[in-house]
TIRO-2110 file (N, C-alpha, C; in Angstrom, 1 decimal):
// TIRO-2110
0.8, 10.8, -7.5, N, 1, A
-0.2, 10.3, -6.7, CA, 1, A
0.3, 9.6, -5.5, C, 1, A
1.3, 8.7, -5.7, N, 2, A
1.9, 8.0, -4.6, CA, 2, A
2.6, 8.9, -3.6, C, 2, A
3.2, 10.0, -4.1, N, 3, A
3.8, 10.9, -3.2, CA, 3, A
2.8, 11.6, -2.3, C, 3, A
1.6, 11.9, -2.8, N, 4, A
0.6, 12.5, -1.9, CA, 4, A
0.2, 11.5, -0.8, C, 4, A
0.1, 10.2, -1.2, N, 5, A
-0.2, 9.2, -0.2, CA, 5, A
0.9, 9.1, 0.8, C, 5, A
2.1, 9.2, 0.4, N, 6, A
3.3, 9.2, 1.4, CA, 6, A
3.2, 10.3, 2.3, C, 6, A
2.9, 11.5, 1.8, N, 7, A
2.8, 12.7, 2.7, CA, 7, A
1.7, 12.5, 3.7, C, 7, A
0.5, 12.1, 3.2, N, 8, A
-0.6, 11.9, 4.0, CA, 8, A
-0.3, 10.9, 5.1, C, 8, A
0.3, 9.8, 4.7, N, 9, A
0.6, 8.8, 5.7, CA, 9, A
1.6, 9.3, 6.8, C, 9, A
2.6, 10.0, 6.4, N, 10, A
3.5, 10.6, 7.4, CA, 10, A
2.8, 11.5, 8.3, C, 10, A
1.9, 12.4, 7.8, N, 11, A
1.2, 13.3, 8.7, CA, 11, A
0.3, 12.5, 9.7, C, 11, A
-0.4, 11.5, 9.2, N, 12, A
-1.2, 10.7, 10.1, CA, 12, A
-0.4, 10.0, 11.2, C, 12, A
0.7, 9.5, 10.8, N, 13, A
1.5, 8.8, 11.8, CA, 13, A
2.1, 9.7, 12.8, C, 13, A
2.5, 10.9, 12.4, N, 14, A
3.1, 11.9, 13.3, CA, 14, A
2.0, 12.5, 14.2, C, 14, A
0.8, 12.7, 13.6, N, 15, A
-0.3, 13.3, 14.4, CA, 15, A
-0.9, 12.3, 15.4, C, 15, A
-0.8, 11.1, 15.2, N, 16, A
-1.4, 10.1, 16.1, CA, 16, A
-0.3, 9.2, 16.7, C, 16, A
0.4, 9.9, 17.6, N, 17, A
1.5, 9.2, 18.2, CA, 17, A
1.1, 8.0, 19.1, C, 17, A
0.0, 8.1, 19.7, N, 18, A
-0.4, 7.1, 20.7, CA, 18, A
-1.1, 5.9, 20.0, C, 18, A
-1.6, 6.1, 18.9, N, 19, A
-2.2, 5.0, 18.2, CA, 19, A
-1.5, 4.7, 16.8, C, 19, A
-0.2, 5.0, 16.8, N, 20, A
0.5, 5.0, 15.6, CA, 20, A
0.7, 3.6, 15.0, C, 20, A
0.6, 2.5, 15.8, N, 21, A
0.7, 1.2, 15.2, CA, 21, A
-0.5, 0.8, 14.4, C, 21, A
-1.7, 1.1, 14.9, N, 22, A
-2.9, 0.9, 14.1, CA, 22, A
-2.9, 1.8, 12.9, C, 22, A
-2.5, 3.0, 13.1, N, 23, A
-2.5, 4.0, 12.0, CA, 23, A
-1.5, 3.5, 10.9, C, 23, A
-0.4, 3.0, 11.4, N, 24, A
0.7, 2.5, 10.5, CA, 24, A
0.1, 1.4, 9.6, C, 24, A
-0.6, 0.4, 10.2, N, 25, A
-1.2, -0.7, 9.5, CA, 25, A
-2.2, -0.2, 8.4, C, 25, A
-3.0, 0.8, 8.8, N, 26, A
-4.0, 1.3, 7.8, CA, 26, A
-3.3, 2.1, 6.7, C, 26, A
-2.3, 3.0, 7.1, N, 27, A
-1.6, 3.8, 6.1, CA, 27, A
-0.9, 2.9, 5.1, C, 27, A
-0.2, 1.9, 5.7, N, 28, A
0.5, 0.9, 4.8, CA, 28, A
-0.4, 0.2, 3.9, C, 28, A
-1.6, -0.2, 4.4, N, 29, A
-2.5, -0.9, 3.6, CA, 29, A
-3.1, 0.0, 2.4, C, 29, A
-3.4, 1.3, 2.8, N, 30, A
-3.8, 2.2, 1.7, CA, 30, A
-2.7, 2.5, 0.7, C, 30, A
-1.5, 2.6, 1.2, N, 31, A
-0.4, 2.8, 0.3, CA, 31, A
-0.2, 1.7, -0.7, C, 31, A
-0.2, 0.5, -0.2, N, 32, A
-0.1, -0.7, -1.0, CA, 32, A
-1.2, -0.8, -2.0, C, 32, A
-2.4, -0.5, -1.5, N, 33, A
-3.6, -0.6, -2.4, CA, 33, A
-3.5, 0.4, -3.5, C, 33, A
-3.2, 1.7, -3.2, N, 34, A
-3.0, 2.7, -4.3, CA, 34, A
-1.9, 2.3, -5.2, C, 34, A
-0.8, 1.9, -4.7, N, 35, A
0.4, 1.6, -5.5, CA, 35, A
0.1, 0.4, -6.4, C, 35, A
-0.7, -0.6, -5.9, N, 36, A
-1.1, -1.7, -6.6, CA, 36, A
-2.0, -1.4, -7.8, C, 36, A
-3.0, -0.5, -7.6, N, 37, A
-3.9, -0.1, -8.6, CA, 37, A
-3.1, 0.7, -9.7, C, 37, A
-2.2, 1.6, -9.3, N, 38, A
-1.4, 2.4, -10.2, CA, 38, A
-0.5, 1.4, -11.0, C, 38, A
0.1, 0.5, -10.3, N, 39, A
1.0, -0.5, -11.0, CA, 39, A
0.3, -1.4, -12.0, C, 39, A
-0.9, -1.8, -11.6, N, 40, A
-1.7, -2.7, -12.4, CA, 40, A
-2.1, -1.9, -13.7, C, 40, A
-2.6, -0.7, -13.5, N, 41, A
-3.1, 0.1, -14.7, CA, 41, A
-1.9, 0.5, -15.5, C, 41, A
-0.8, 0.8, -14.9, N, 42, A
0.4, 1.2, -15.7, CA, 42, A
1.0, 0.0, -16.4, C, 42, A
0.9, -1.2, -15.8, N, 43, A
1.4, -2.4, -16.5, CA, 43, A
0.5, -2.8, -17.7, C, 43, A
-0.8, -2.5, -17.6, N, 44, A
-1.7, -2.8, -18.7, CA, 44, A
-1.6, -1.8, -19.8, C, 44, A
-1.1, -0.6, -19.5, N, 45, A
-1.1, 0.5, -20.5, CA, 45, A
0.2, 0.4, -21.4, C, 45, A
1.2, -0.2, -20.9, N, 46, A
2.5, -0.3, -21.6, CA, 46, A
2.7, -1.6, -22.4, C, 46, A
3.6, -1.5, -23.4, N, 47, A
3.9, -2.7, -24.1, CA, 47, A
5.1, -3.5, -23.5, C, 47, A
6.2, -2.8, -23.2, N, 48, A
7.3, -3.5, -22.7, CA, 48, A
7.2, -3.6, -21.2, C, 48, A
7.5, -4.8, -20.7, N, 49, A
7.4, -5.0, -19.3, CA, 49, A
6.0, -5.1, -18.7, C, 49, A
5.1, -5.5, -19.6, N, 50, A
3.7, -5.5, -19.2, CA, 50, A
3.4, -6.5, -18.1, C, 50, A
3.9, -7.7, -18.3, N, 51, A
3.6, -8.8, -17.4, CA, 51, A
4.3, -8.5, -16.0, C, 51, A
5.5, -8.0, -16.0, N, 52, A
6.2, -7.8, -14.7, CA, 52, A
5.5, -6.6, -14.0, C, 52, A
5.1, -5.6, -14.6, N, 53, A
4.5, -4.4, -13.9, CA, 53, A
3.1, -4.8, -13.4, C, 53, A
2.4, -5.5, -14.3, N, 54, A
1.0, -5.9, -13.8, CA, 54, A
1.1, -6.9, -12.7, C, 54, A
2.1, -7.8, -12.7, N, 55, A
2.2, -8.8, -11.6, CA, 55, A
2.6, -8.1, -10.3, C, 55, A
3.5, -7.2, -10.4, N, 56, A
3.9, -6.5, -9.1, CA, 56, A
2.7, -5.6, -8.6, C, 56, A
2.0, -5.0, -9.6, N, 57, A
0.8, -4.2, -9.2, CA, 57, A
-0.3, -5.1, -8.5, C, 57, A
-0.5, -6.3, -9.1, N, 58, A
-1.5, -7.2, -8.5, CA, 58, A
-1.0, -7.7, -7.1, C, 58, A
0.3, -8.0, -7.0, N, 59, A
0.8, -8.4, -5.7, CA, 59, A
0.7, -7.3, -4.6, C, 59, A
0.9, -6.1, -5.0, N, 60, A
0.8, -5.0, -4.1, CA, 60, A
-0.7, -4.7, -3.8, C, 60, A
-1.6, -4.9, -4.7, N, 61, A
-3.0, -4.8, -4.4, CA, 61, A
-3.5, -5.8, -3.4, C, 61, A
-3.0, -7.0, -3.6, N, 62, A
-3.4, -8.1, -2.6, CA, 62, A
-2.8, -7.8, -1.3, C, 62, A
-1.6, -7.4, -1.2, N, 63, A
-0.9, -7.1, 0.1, CA, 63, A
-1.7, -5.9, 0.8, C, 63, A
-2.1, -4.9, 0.0, N, 64, A
-2.8, -3.8, 0.6, CA, 64, A
-4.2, -4.2, 1.2, C, 64, A
-4.9, -5.1, 0.4, N, 65, A
-6.2, -5.6, 0.9, CA, 65, A
-6.0, -6.4, 2.2, C, 65, A
-5.0, -7.3, 2.2, N, 66, A
-4.7, -8.1, 3.4, CA, 66, A
-4.3, -7.2, 4.6, C, 66, A
-3.5, -6.2, 4.3, N, 67, A
-3.1, -5.3, 5.4, CA, 67, A
-4.3, -4.5, 6.0, C, 67, A
-5.3, -4.2, 5.1, N, 68, A
-6.5, -3.4, 5.6, CA, 68, A
-7.5, -4.4, 6.3, C, 68, A
-7.6, -5.6, 5.8, N, 69, A
-8.5, -6.5, 6.4, CA, 69, A
-8.0, -7.2, 7.7, C, 69, A
-6.7, -7.4, 7.7, N, 70, A
-6.1, -8.1, 8.9, CA, 70, A
-5.0, -7.2, 9.4, C, 70, A
-5.2, -6.1, 10.0, N, 71, A
-4.1, -5.2, 10.4, CA, 71, A
-3.2, -5.8, 11.5, C, 71, A
-3.8, -6.6, 12.4, N, 72, A
-2.9, -7.2, 13.5, CA, 72, A
-2.0, -8.2, 12.9, C, 72, A
-2.4, -9.0, 12.0, N, 73, A
-1.6, -10.0, 11.4, CA, 73, A
-0.5, -9.3, 10.5, C, 73, A
-0.9, -8.2, 9.8, N, 74, A
0.1, -7.5, 9.0, CA, 74, A
1.2, -6.9, 9.9, C, 74, A
0.8, -6.4, 11.0, N, 75, A
1.8, -5.8, 11.9, CA, 75, A
2.8, -6.8, 12.5, C, 75, A
2.2, -8.0, 12.8, N, 76, A
3.1, -9.1, 13.3, CA, 76, A
4.0, -9.5, 12.1, C, 76, A
3.6, -9.6, 10.9, N, 77, A
4.4, -9.9, 9.8, CA, 77, A
5.5, -8.9, 9.5, C, 77, A
5.2, -7.6, 9.8, N, 78, A
6.2, -6.6, 9.6, CA, 78, A
7.2, -6.6, 10.6, C, 78, A
6.9, -7.0, 11.8, N, 79, A
7.8, -7.0, 12.9, CA, 79, A
8.8, -8.2, 12.7, C, 79, A
END
């Protein structure tokens, strides 16, 4: 699933050369959002490493939401 998001993000960034910074913020936000949901669900489904996986998934989910809600701030933070 995450590989498909990576491929889609790469295509979007290559296809939109002139607005690639805005697209980068959106693609990165969607990537972190999907990775966070997958990490959170994966952490809750397993017994070993449950807290670590769920914590990283939750952190990624919050980072994705912040990147989508505040793209200009997330770009400044990335720079």
